[in-house]
N, C-alpha and C positions, 0 to 999 in steps of 0.2 A: 176901659171901664175906670171909672177912679175908688179910690180907697173907702170914701162915703161907701158908693153902692156895694161894694165886696162885701164891708159890713154887714148893707143891709140885708144882705140873698144870705149871709151865713146866719143872722138872726131868725129870718125866714125860714131856712132851713131846720132851725129847729121847733119853729111856732112862736118864738118870745115877739112882743111888740116890740116895732122899733122906737122907741123913743130916743130921742135927741143924745141924751147922756148915753144908753148902751149905742147907737149906731159909733158917737164919737171914739169910744173904746173899743167896739169892735175892729173902727178903721186902724185904730192903732195896733193890734193884735195880728189880726188878719188881710189888714190893706191889699199888702204889698203882693200877699201868696206863700209869704216866707210864716215855717210855723217860731213859735215865742216861749220862753220859760222867763214869766215875770213874776216878781211878788205886787204886791196890792202896793207897795210902797214904790216902786216901781214904772208900774204902770200910772199911780196918781201922780207925779214927778214927768212921766211924760206927758201927760195929759195936759198938764200945767205948763210945759215950754210950749204945748201946741195952741196953746189957748184957750183950751178947754175949760170951761169953771165948773170945775166937780169934785168933792169932797171925800176924802178918803176912806169914809164909810159909806159913800156913795159906792165906790173903787170896791169896797170887801162885798159890800150886795150883791153888783152886779156881777162879779167873778163868782160868788156862790149858785145865783142864778146860772151863768152858764155851766157850772161844771154841775146842779142837778140836772138841767137838759140835756149833757154828753155831748157839748161844745167843746168842754174843755176837761182836762182832770188836774187835781190837785196833789202833788207829790209834797211828802212832809220830812224835812228833812232835821234832824234832832232833835224830835215831838215839837217843836213849838217856830217853826221857822217852815211856814209854804209856801211852796212853788206852784204854779198854777202854766201849766201847757196845752198851748191849742192842737198837740197830738195826742190825738185819744188813743190811736192804737197803741198794743201792750208792747211796750221796749226798757231797755235798761237804761239808768242816766249815771253822769260822772257827776258827782259834786266836788266843786273844786275848791277845797277849805281853805284857801289864803286870798281866794277874790269872793266866795261867798256866790260861786255860779253853778248853777245846772245846765249841762247840757246831755244832749242823747250820745247816749255811748251804743254801739254797732250791733244790732240785735242779733245777727248773722253768726256772729264770734260765741255769745252767751251759748250755753245749754246748762238744764237745771235737768239732770238722771232723776233725781226721786223728791217725793215733797212727801212732808211726815202724816202718819194717818191723821184725819182731826176728830176730834171728839164726837162721839155719836151726839146725832141731830144738829150738827153742823158740816157745811159746806164752804171750801173754797171761794170768794170771791173776786180774790185777785193777789197776785204777787209783786210786789214791787221791790227791783232789784236798783237801790242807790250804790255807787262804787263811790267810796269816799279816797280822793285824789291831793297829795299836795306837792310842788315843785322842791326838788331837789337842790 
């Protein structure tokens, strides 16, 4: 199956219309069956290098649409830098400060024994764990 077809199927699984730009970006994200952590800028550069004419604003809008329908999750580092992950299952991440790279951390080794009580009228939507690393 081609990367383009895998991308089209991924979009169809969430009911998204397979526009040319969405299919091109989806193929870059999931075409080889591997999960990805990307920034809008890194996906924009990858699309450009593959010959897909797409604006950075379109990449941002497309990643947002992918998150809205549950195809991806956004992981924010430092309150300003967003990474987009094709693995939508709850799992922790390593953030490699020296390279500004986000990778999966082994979820089977993470144990959260207790969360704080939430204020009345609120519920926990998710718990994001980002473990910051730097090389020695």
